[in-house]
LUMTORKOL-939002 format. One line per 4 residues: number of its first residue (from 0); their letters; for each residue x, y, z of C-alpha. Coordinates in steps of 0.02 Angstrom, whole numbers. Each point is the difference from the previous one (the first is absolute). Layout:
<kedrens>
NUM) a) X,Y,Z  ...
</kedrens>
This chain:
<kedrens>
0) msep) -595,-5600,2699  91,-92,137  -43,48,178  139,-2,130
4) qspe) -44,-61,172  74,46,166  -20,-77,170  -96,152,59
8) ngsa) -104,48,-149  -129,-81,-114  -15,12,-187  -29,159,-96
12) vdle) -179,-52,-33  -33,-10,187  52,180,16  -135,71,-112
16) hkid) -119,31,144  137,102,86  12,125,-142  -181,-5,-58
20) gsas) -91,161,36  -151,-91,68  99,-85,135  131,130,38
24) qefh) -100,75,142  24,-157,103  145,-44,112  103,-146,-67
28) peav) 121,-68,129  76,-115,-131  32,141,-124  167,-3,-91
32) tgip) 102,155,35  140,-22,-127  170,83,18  32,76,173
36) ekka) 63,179,3  184,34,35  105,154,27  33,102,-157
40) seyi) 188,-27,22  -24,-185,-37  -61,35,-176  158,79,-71
44) fisl) 21,-126,-142  -177,12,-68  7,189,21  153,9,-112
48) lcll) -85,-110,-129  -155,110,4  112,152,-24  64,-85,-156
52) vafg) -178,-18,-65  -36,180,50  144,50,-116  -133,-2,-135
56) gfvf) -54,166,74  175,68,-27  -18,-35,-187  -157,107,-6
60) gwdt) 75,135,112  156,13,-109  -109,31,-153  -100,133,92
64) gtvg) 157,85,63  88,6,-169  -132,32,-133  -50,171,66
68) gftn) 182,56,-12  18,-68,-177  -124,128,-67  113,141,63
72) madf) 159,-67,-81  64,85,-157  36,-158,-100  -169,-76,42
76) kerf) -92,158,-56  103,11,-159  -30,-184,-39  -186,-7,34
80) gtle) -57,182,0  -42,126,-135  105,147,-59  -81,164,49
84) sdgl) 16,171,-83  128,54,130  118,-138,-56  -26,-109,154
88) yklt) -70,-175,9  -150,-20,113  -121,-135,53  -181,55,-8
92) nvrt) -109,-27,154  -100,-131,-95  153,-98,-57  82,11,172
96) glmi) -162,-55,83  -19,-147,-119  182,-58,14  -4,3,189
100) sifn) -181,-41,40  -27,-140,-126  106,-106,117  -145,4,123
104) vgca) -121,-62,-133  116,-147,-35  8,-34,187  -190,-1,14
108) fggi) -19,-132,-136  150,-99,62  -76,-20,172  -158,-74,-75
112) vlap) 68,-98,-150  177,-54,46  -12,-21,190  -119,-151,-9
116) igdk) 146,-100,-69  45,-18,184  -153,-112,20  63,-117,-137
120) vgrk) 188,-14,27  15,68,176  38,169,76  188,-23,-10
124) kglm) 7,-57,-181  -130,131,-44  119,135,61  142,-76,-101
128) vtmi) -106,1,-159  -50,179,38  182,55,11  33,-70,-174
132) vyiv) -144,107,-68  73,149,93  171,-26,-81  -82,-1,-172
136) gili) -84,167,39  163,79,58  91,-65,-155  -127,83,-114
140) qits) 18,165,93  188,5,6  20,-35,-187  -117,142,-51
144) nkgk) 81,108,-134  -22,185,-37  -177,45,-45  -67,-171,52
148) wyqy) -90,62,154  -138,-125,-36  126,-143,21  42,65,173
152) figr) -188,16,28  -28,-185,-44  144,-54,111  -79,95,145
156) iiag) -165,-91,-25  85,-172,2  108,42,152  -157,65,86
160) favg) -90,-162,-43  135,-93,98  5,121,147  -189,-13,19
164) siav) 19,-187,21  143,24,125  -112,116,103  -122,-145,22
168) lspm) 115,-150,14  133,72,116  -116,53,143  -102,-160,-28
172) liae) 151,-115,17  59,93,155  -172,-4,80  -23,-186,-35
176) sspk) 175,-50,59  38,113,148  -44,-35,183  -161,90,46
180) vlrg) 86,91,144  112,88,-128  -111,-2,-154  -42,186,6
184) tlvs) 182,52,22  65,-115,-136  -132,49,-128  39,182,43
188) cyql) 178,-33,-55  -68,1,-178  -40,185,22  169,27,84
192) mitl) 85,-70,-154  -103,115,-110  60,153,96  180,-64,-4
196) gifl) -13,-23,-188  -73,175,-21  139,79,103  142,-93,-86
200) gyca) -81,37,-168  7,185,42  183,-19,48  38,-91,-163
204) nygt) -76,143,-101  99,126,101  160,-96,-36  -26,-13,-188
208) ktyt) -77,171,-38  171,71,-45  23,-119,-147  -32,77,-171
212) nsaq) -57,-157,-92  -128,-138,22  98,-66,149  -101,129,98
216) wrip) -152,-112,-1  63,-166,-69  111,-37,150  -141,13,129
220) lglc) -116,-95,-118  132,-133,-33  20,-33,185  -178,-70,-5
224) flya) 74,-154,-85  109,-32,152  -144,17,123  -111,-113,-105
228) ilmf) 133,-135,-8  30,12,189  -186,-20,29  -11,-148,-121
232) fgmm) 138,-102,81  -46,57,175  -169,-84,-20  89,-168,-8
236) lmpe) 41,19,186  -178,39,53  -115,-143,51  -164,-9,-96
240) sprf) -159,57,83  -63,-143,110  -179,49,-40  30,-17,-187
244) laev) 87,-167,26  -144,-66,106  -126,60,-129  82,-100,-140
248) grve) 22,-156,106  186,14,39  -31,-20,186  173,-66,47
252) earq) 83,151,-82  -123,114,89  49,-79,166  185,29,-39
256) siar) -36,180,-48  -94,35,163  138,-81,102  133,102,-88
260) snki) -95,164,17  -37,-25,185  168,-77,46  -69,-162,71
264) aadd) 17,-184,-45  -106,-64,-145  -70,-140,110  -51,120,139
268) pavf) -186,-25,46  -26,188,-22  48,-17,-184  -129,-138,-24
272) geie) -128,109,88  37,149,-113  -10,-108,-156  -167,-69,55
276) iiqa) -70,175,29  58,53,-173  -66,-159,-82  -169,17,85
280) aiek) -19,177,-64  55,-51,-176  -115,-152,-5  -146,107,54
284) eqaa) 37,122,-140  24,-138,-129  -168,-75,46  -79,152,-82
288) gkas) 78,-47,-168  128,87,-108  26,185,38  -53,125,-133
292) wgel) 7,187,-25  -186,8,37  35,-61,176  75,170,38
296) ftgk) -179,63,-5  -98,-148,68  122,-96,111  -16,-28,186
300) pkif) 40,50,134  -19,183,-51  118,-15,-150  -72,148,-95
304) yrvv) 11,105,159  182,-49,16  39,35,-183  -77,174,15
308) lgvm) 98,26,162  164,-39,-89  -43,110,-148  -46,144,115
312) lqsl) 157,-14,106  113,-5,-154  -94,146,-80  5,105,158
316) qqls) 186,-33,17  24,92,-165  -131,131,40  89,40,163
320) gdny) 111,113,-105  174,-74,21  44,22,-183  -68,177,7
324) ffyy) 134,44,128  139,-72,-104  -64,95,-152  -14,167,91
328) gtti) 160,-28,100  104,88,-132  -113,153,5  9,30,186
332) fqav) 186,-36,9  27,128,-138  -94,125,108  140,-8,128
336) gldd) 142,2,-126  32,-185,-36  -19,-9,-189  83,-168,-36
340) sfqt) -145,-123,-23  118,-147,23  52,62,173  -182,31,44
344) aivl) -44,-178,-46  140,-70,109  -57,101,152  -179,-63,-18
348) givn) 64,-176,-36  100,-3,163  -152,55,101  -106,-132,-87
352) lvst) 125,-140,30  38,41,183  -185,23,41  -43,-175,-62
356) fpgl) 100,-84,139  -120,51,140  -139,-76,-104  78,-172,18
360) yvve) -26,14,187  -165,95,2  -95,-124,-110  23,-139,129
364) klgr) 1,106,157  -156,104,-34  -82,-113,-127  -66,36,-174
368) rksl) -151,106,46  85,118,123  149,23,-117  -112,54,-145
372) llga) -112,107,109  145,93,81  86,19,-168  -154,74,-82
376) agmv) -26,122,144  182,54,-8  -5,26,-188  -160,102,14
380) acfi) 85,118,122  152,17,-115  -107,35,-153  -100,135,90
384) vfat) 160,97,37  91,-41,-162  -142,44,-119  -50,156,97
388) lgvk) 178,67,-1  12,-35,-186  -163,88,-38  14,148,120
392) alyp) 183,34,35  123,-75,-126  -39,126,-138  -33,167,88
396) hgyd) 19,97,-164  -89,-120,-114  58,-159,-87  119,98,-112
400) gets) 82,93,145  129,-48,129  -39,-139,122  0,15,189
404) kgag) 150,-90,73  -84,-15,170  -154,-82,-74  112,-112,-105
408) ngmi) 96,-57,155  -163,-38,90  -63,-100,-148  160,-101,-8
412) vfac) -18,-45,184  -179,-58,-22  42,-91,-161  128,-100,98
416) fyif) -126,-28,141  -124,-63,-128  127,-120,-78  38,-66,175
420) cfas) -185,-31,35  -26,-86,-167  160,-104,-4  -26,-65,178
424) twgp) -184,-46,-21  -92,0,-166  156,-40,-101  36,-173,73
428) cvsv) -164,-40,88  -113,-6,-153  103,-141,-77  -12,-94,165
432) cvse) -189,17,9  -28,-53,-180  119,-149,9  -92,-77,149
436) typi) -181,41,-43  -43,-137,-126  -16,-190,8  127,-98,-103
440) rirs) -134,-51,-124  -14,174,-78  151,87,79  100,35,-159
444) ramg) -153,61,-96  -62,112,141  173,72,35  23,30,-186
448) vass) -163,98,-11  42,100,157  175,44,-58  -64,48,-173
452) anwl) -105,135,84  160,70,77  90,1,-167  -144,79,-95
456) wgfl) -18,140,127  189,22,-8  -14,20,-188  -141,126,12
460) isff) 86,104,135  171,3,-82  -71,37,-173  -125,136,48
464) tpfi) 92,83,145  105,115,-113  -160,64,-83  -98,16,163
468) tsai) 137,88,97  28,124,-142  -184,46,15  -36,0,188
472) hfyy) 176,-6,75  3,-44,186  -190,-11,11  30,-175,-66
476) gyvf) 57,-46,176  -177,22,66  -58,-139,-118  118,-123,84
480) lgcl) -50,70,170  -181,-49,-35  54,-174,-57  96,-25,162
484) vfaf) -149,49,107  -103,-129,-95  141,-128,22  -3,22,189
488) fyvy) -185,-40,14  9,-140,-128  137,-90,97  -94,23,164
492) fflp) -164,-72,-63  58,-132,-124  175,-68,40  10,-137,134
496) etkg) 158,-27,102  101,-153,-56  157,20,104  60,-164,76
500) lsle) -122,-109,-98  47,-140,-119  -67,16,-176  -127,-136,39
504) evne) -56,94,156  -24,157,-105  -124,-97,-106  -90,-56,159
508) lyee) -10,182,54  -98,41,-157  -107,-156,18  -59,62,169
512) nvlp) -36,173,-74  89,90,141  -26,188,-1  165,86,-48
516) wkse) 6,115,152  -29,-152,113  126,-113,-87  150,39,111
520) gwvp) -80,-99,142  -52,-147,-109  73,-170,46  14,-146,-126
524) sskr) -101,-153,44  156,-106,23  59,115,140  -163,24,94
528) nfet) -33,-70,172  -175,-20,70  -3,179,67  61,85,-159
532) aeaq) -116,-107,-108  -150,53,103  54,181,-2  23,-10,-189
536) qedn) -177,-65,-22  -74,137,108  101,133,-92  -60,-66,-168
540) kaqn) -181,7,56  23,182,48  77,37,-170  -131,-88,-107
544) fmkr) -91,161,-48  160,89,-57  58,-153,-96  -141,29,-123
548) ff) 96,151,-64  183,-56,14
</kedrens>
């Protein structure tokens, strides 16, 4: 691997002591600082490119927004359902659950099996290959004939396989390419695109529901081809991840990518400094040999801790109950006289989309920890009111009697409050945390495992929710309430703050074993002066006892 030199900086090898955990407590006046921070307005070009990568989230959101409506369409039920004694075609709960939820199973495996292709051909080309797989899945679904529900089922698995890979590679490419001052906001755009896809998917279903043939569902499904093609060719405009390029020895291309992303000249000393920091981190990782799956359990610094952290965050995002609200949305809207499920979906979709925009600001303004903590607290409050109204007030004359319109109105209000709390915090922020938690050596594997936890919980919740709610009704809300209380304390005690840190500095944070609730005041070794270095050492001594447990 060639090693660029600059007038102000030494080789990448010379930098190892600056990122090594054993030396990071010291003050290094010669430390390389990399790219200087600029105003957010100066990063318009790279922000637009990252939005293009985030469009992968739109593909997933569109699927989520359309497939639920398909199961309510007459042609879809006639084509894939069974004829009942009353002369109507219906989809059983099991078949509906399988046709919708199997997508999540495909996603779980795709994140683990297909996403690592990004380590071989690059993040950008990996996304392009993934879109080809996605197109194959859509083609199988859209050509399904009457009675061939299993063909649609197989197509869903293949499309899910691709979307699971997208969920890993898109946030990863954004995190590795974006300026650190905007990394949280730009990775959050992935979630914004998901909500946009969900909303427009709802609108597409509403626009085609009046058709009497397969155009009802084939038009929204066919539009997936257009989005996949846009994503495929859009990737040609995006620079490759500089960290991937440096890892495979294409240092000059990495330098060009950094310069393009940060809007500075390729021969700027800051670019050389950033490359050297990246190379030093990569060389240190490569000295340990070839990465393996076993390293997720035995790797250092604190790799297993970080893998579990990602798995827990992704799991708790599903267990926060967001899909529960979308499932029960129709029920509470019916209680106040709005019976059209397509209109209900659009209302909730608008709230979800609009509420995501504040999250783009909050994740960088408040940081990752405060965003998740405030979001969990807000959702707990909403669930207390929502579930209690559903249990005590919505059905004053029993579940077979008339519903209370007043209670229904109150539940709608708190459902919207909940969606706001989720969409502005846990929705976008979890992807941000997971994308910046792992070193490049095992990033794709660790992110794949973490995202698979999200998909598997999504499968379990969407498949079993109809059965659970038919048995315990709104008491189900208290289950998610308990999960959110646990999520609050888990984030407080286990998630460190990574706002404003480069990906290499995040690794240093874990090397120094900084306590999560003390991490907001932590300063990277390259930015310490004599006073902060001494204060850091004293603080670490005071924390030594607690570090045995965290």
